[in-house]
N, C-alpha and C positions, 0 to 999 in steps of 0.2 A: 859282598860285591855281586852285582847282577851280571850274569854271563850272557854274552851275545852268541848263542849257539849257531845262528845263521852265519855270522862272521867267522866263527871257528871252522865250520864246514867248508866255507869257500877258501879259507887258507889251506886246509888239507888238500882240497881239489887243485889249487894252484901248484902244490908241490908234486903233482903227478907228472907235470911237464909233457902232457900229451898221452901218457900211458893211461889205459882204461882198465883198472882193476875190477875183479868180479865182486858183485854185491848181491846179497840176498835181501830183498826188500819185503818185509812183512807188510801186508796190506789189509786194512780193516774192511774196505769195500771198494768197488769200482770207481764211484765218483771221487772219493778222496785220493785215489791213485792217479787220477788224470794229470793234475798239475805237478804232482811229485815226480812222476815219470818224465814229464816234459822238462823238469828242472835237472834231472840226473842222467838222462839217456846219452848225452854227449860225453859224459865223463866216466861212466861205468858200464860194464857188461852186466846187465840186470837180469836177475831171475826173481819173479814175484812169488811170494809164498802166502797163500791164503789160509791162515790158521786163526779161527775165531770161535772157540768153544763156548764163549759167553752168549752168543746170539740165540735168542728164543723168539718164537718156536722154531723147530727144525725147518719148516716150510719157508720161514723168513731167511734162515741161513742159506738154504738152497737157492732162493731167489737172488740173494746178494752174490752168491758164488757164481751163478750163471752169468750175471751182469759183469762180474770181474773177468771171467774166462772169455766172454765174447769180445770185450774191449781189448784184452791182451792178444787175442787171435788176430784182431784187425791191425795190430801193431807188429806182430811177429815176435813178441817177447815171450821168453820161456816162462812157464808157469807150473807151480806145484800146489796141489790142493792138500791141505792137512786134514787130519781126522776130525770128525765132529765129536767132541768129548765134553758135552754139556754136564754130564754127571761129575767129571773131574773138576769142572769149573765150580759147580755147586758145592762140592766138598771143600774146595780151596777157600771159598768165601763164606763158609759156614760160620754163623755168629755175627756176620757183617751185613746181613740182609737189610737192615734198617738204616744203614749208612746213607747219607745224602749222595746224590750224583756228584762225582768229583772227589769223594772222600776216600777212606781207606779201602773200601771194597774195590774201587777202580784201580788203586795202586796194586792190589793183589792181582787183579785181572791183567794189568800191564805186564807185571813180572811173569805171570804164567805164559803169556803169549811171546814175550821176548826171550825167555829161557828156552822155549821150544824152538823159536826161530834160530837162536844161537846154536843149538844142538844140530839142527839141520844144516846150517851154514858150515859148521865144522866138518860134517860128513861130506859135504860137497867141496870142501877145500876152498870155500869162498874167502876172499881177503877181508871183506867187510859185511856187516849186517846193520840194518836200520829198520825204521817203521814209518808208515804214513801217518801214524797217530798224531804227530805234532802239527799236522796241517789244520786240525780242527781248532776253532776258537773256543771250544768247550773243554779242551784238554790242556793240562798243565805241562808245558814242554820241559820245565825244570825237573819235575818228578819223573817223567818218562826218560829223559836223558840220564839222570842219576842212576836209575834202575839199569838202563842199558850199559852204562860204563862199568857198573859194579859187576854185572854178569860177564862182561868181557874180560875181567881180571882172571877168571877161572878157565877160559878157553883160548884157543889159538887165533880166534877171529876178532878183528878190530870192530868196535862199535862206532858208527858214523853219527856223531851228534848232529842234531838238526833242529830247526824251528821253521818248518815248511809253510807255516801261515804267514811268515814274513814275505815282503815283496809282493803283497796281494795274492799269496799262494792259495788261501782259502777262497777268496773272491774268484780267482781263476778256475778253481775246481768246480765251483757252482756254475760258472758260466759255461765251461767246457762240457760238463755233464748235461746241462740243459740243451746245449747245441746238438749233442749226440743223442738226445732223447733217452738218456739213461734213467733207470729207476733210482730215485733218491729217497731213502728211508727218512722217517720223521722222529726216530728215537735211536739212541746209541746202539742198542743191541740186546742187552740182557732183559730178563723178565722184570727186574726192578726198575730199570730205566723206562721200560714200556708202560708200567703201571704209573710211574711218576708223570710221564707224558700225558697219559689218559686222564689223570687227576687234574692236571693243569688245564686241559681242554674243557673238562666238565666245569671247572671253576670260572672259566671265561664265557661260558654259554649264558 
């Protein structure tokens, strides 16, 4: 049976009855965070956590981080920058380098980022944690949510299931980032997605 994660999230929010619990929101990048924050800001006390050790090269990581930080500064939203641990990422996906985009390598990457986010959320005594990753039309929300829910079993922090691409979430993120003049990358982040993107461009020339 297909789960409507967007419907589940809204049901959880309805149960707050005006209360605004704390939420640690893992963000993959500034543009993706735009419509997600717009969706959540009235219901949660949000802190955004930028932890993306998959991004390659480091210059790209720093460019995306700066874009995220500047956007959050403009909104007055709390922000935490995680460590850049590309070596740990490469170690975690060792043997999966040739997996296609969206395959097992990506699942390992999702798990690494969400486990780290959950750990930080626990330290902050946040009530919930979640991620902007489900806003992307290129990401499998079912896989991401199953990973998040499994992680939540071992910690005191609840995972907020989501499918932020619903209700035109992805379309709004593109529109908002364009209106704000934000840098919007053309590949997911890792070395392998970068190479795959470059290959597709070459094939279409």
